[in-house]
C-alpha positions in Angstrom: 49.4 -90.8 42.7 51.1 -90.1 46.0 54.4 -87.2 45.3 56.6 -87.9 48.2 57.6 -84.6 49.7 60.8 -85.2 48.5 59.4 -85.2 44.6 57.2 -82.3 45.7 60.4 -79.9 46.6 62.3 -81.4 43.6 59.3 -80.0 41.4 59.3 -76.9 43.4 62.7 -76.3 43.1 63.2 -76.9 39.4 59.9 -74.8 39.1 62.1 -71.7 40.7 65.0 -72.9 38.3 62.5 -72.2 35.5 61.5 -69.0 36.2 64.6 -67.6 37.1 66.4 -65.2 34.6 69.6 -66.4 33.2 72.8 -67.4 35.2 73.3 -69.2 38.6 70.6 -69.4 41.1 72.1 -69.8 44.7 70.9 -73.0 46.3 70.1 -70.3 49.7 67.7 -68.3 47.6 65.7 -71.4 46.2 65.4 -72.7 49.9 64.4 -69.3 50.8 61.8 -68.9 48.4 60.2 -72.4 48.1 60.5 -72.7 51.6 62.4 -75.9 51.2 64.9 -77.4 54.5 68.5 -76.1 52.8 70.0 -79.6 54.1 67.2 -81.5 52.0 67.3 -79.1 49.3 71.3 -79.8 48.7 70.4 -83.3 48.5 67.8 -83.0 45.7 70.1 -80.6 44.0 73.0 -83.2 43.9 70.5 -85.7 42.5 68.8 -83.8 39.7 72.6 -82.5 38.4 73.3 -86.5 38.8 70.6 -87.2 36.5 71.9 -84.0 34.1 68.6 -82.0 34.7 70.7 -79.1 36.2 73.8 -77.9 35.8 76.0 -75.9 38.6 78.9 -73.9 39.2 80.7 -73.2 42.8 82.3 -70.0 44.3 80.9 -66.8 45.0 78.7 -66.3 41.7 78.1 -70.3 42.0 74.7 -71.4 42.1 72.3 -73.6 39.7 70.6 -73.5 36.4 68.1 -75.8 34.1 71.0 -77.8 32.1 68.0 -77.8 29.0 65.4 -75.2 27.9 62.8 -75.2 30.4 60.4 -76.1 27.4 62.4 -79.7 27.3 62.1 -80.7 30.7 58.8 -82.5 31.9 57.3 -82.9 35.1 57.7 -86.9 34.4 61.8 -86.0 34.2 61.8 -84.8 37.7 59.5 -87.6 39.2 61.6 -90.0 37.5 64.7 -88.9 39.0 63.4 -88.3 42.3 60.9 -91.4 42.7 62.6 -93.6 40.1 60.4 -95.8 37.3 57.1 -96.5 38.8 56.4 -99.9 39.3 53.5 -101.5 37.5 50.9 -102.8 39.9 49.3 -105.9 39.2 45.7 -105.4 37.5 43.4 -105.9 40.0 40.9 -108.5 39.3 37.5 -107.5 40.9 34.7 -109.8 40.6 30.9 -109.5 39.2 29.8 -106.0 38.2 32.9 -104.6 40.1 35.2 -105.8 37.4 35.1 -102.4 35.2 36.6 -100.6 37.8 40.0 -102.3 37.2 39.8 -100.6 33.1 38.9 -97.0 35.0 42.3 -97.4 37.6 44.1 -98.4 34.6 43.1 -95.7 32.4 43.5 -93.2 35.8 47.4 -94.4 35.6 47.6 -93.9 31.6 46.0 -90.3 31.6 48.5 -89.7 34.7 51.2 -90.7 32.7 50.6 -88.7 29.9 49.4 -85.4 31.6 53.1 -85.4 33.4 54.7 -85.9 30.4 53.3 -83.1 28.6 53.5 -80.7 31.1 56.9 -78.7 31.3 58.6 -76.3 33.7 57.8 -73.6 30.4 54.0 -74.3 31.2 54.6 -73.8 35.3 56.8 -71.0 35.3 54.3 -68.9 33.1 51.4 -70.2 34.4 49.9 -71.3 30.9 49.2 -75.0 31.4 48.4 -76.7 28.7 
């Protein structure tokens, strides 16, 4: 699985919010902590807010926070928002003895999807993968 820089930045930003104490976190703080270009981050945060994964508040005490507890937001949730639904690649049809490789690639994709759906941002923030 290849993740775009945008998706990796989104995952890092949500991780920063999951690890933050309660209350709004300014975008600038996220950008500096995760070394994400600010303009790029602003667009990502807007996309995550529109998808309902984070909330925001304007003003001097404003910032961003998770819309749900980090235990309820998975890596797959963020990837789906940024990347969209993954396209199902056609099943490979290898000839002869290589035919079982198609089953390997299919199983690998299923395991990726399962793993990303099981790992929450609480796991990441606490460095306690399941």
